[in-house]
N, C-alpha and C positions, 0 to 999 in steps of 0.2 A: 414593574420591574425594569430597571435600566439595563441597556444592552451595551457592554463595553466594546463590542465589535463594530457598532454602527459608524463610528468616526475613524476607524482604522483601515488602512490599505492592506489588503491581503499580501502576505510575504512568506516566502519559503523558509525564512528564518524564524517566523512566528508560529503560533499554534495552528493546527489544521482547523478549518471552519466547518467541516463535515466529515462523516465517516460512512463508507459504503461497503456492504458485503461483497466479497470477491468470489466469483465462480471461475476457477482456473480453466483456461482454454489455450490450445496450441495455435489457434488462428485468429482470435479476437482480442483486440486491445481493450484495456479498461475504458469506461466511458470518459473518465478524466484521469490525467496523469496523477499518480499518488506521490505525495512528498514523503510518505513512510507507509509501512505495512504493520499491522498489528495481528498477531497470531494467538489464538486461544489455546489450541492443542499443538504442541511442538512437533517437529518433523522436518523434512526437507522441503525447501521451496526452490523451484526453478523459475527464474524471472528474466524479463528483458528490461534492461535499464533504459533511462531516457536517452542515452547515447547509443542505444541499439545493441548492446552487448548482452549475451545470455550468460547468466551467473546462477550457480547453485549454492545454497547455504543451508546449514542445519541450525534450527532455532529451538529453544526450549519453550515450554508452556508459557503463555502470557508475555511473549517477547514483542518488542518494537524494533523494526529494522528501518533505520532512517536513510533510505536511499530512494531516489526518484525512480519510479517504476511505471512502465507503460503497459506491461502484460505480465500476468502470472500464468505460467505454462502448466497444463494438466500433466504432461509427461514429466515425470521426475518429482512432482509435488505430492508429498504425503501429509504435510501439515494441514490442519483443518481449522475452521473458524477464522478464516483470513478476512481482514477488513482493510480497505484502502483509506488512508487519511488524506483528505484532499482539501483544496482551497475552492470554496464555492464562488 
């Protein structure tokens, strides 16, 4: 099988190269900054952006939120099945 990513440079304008499950935490950043979040079951997400701002948004089921995220906060987050789209 050929790998179309092998000769490509990772870019925030391109597709994510991996997806990681997120456990919301008020004190721990994500292992890698997410270029977007994917939510399976909608609700509220409280997050810290890559510029350090805390934001709260409401998302529907199966939503993608294309914002650089360094932390998903436990306090204020009701959405579940959250995944971080990242560049490996």
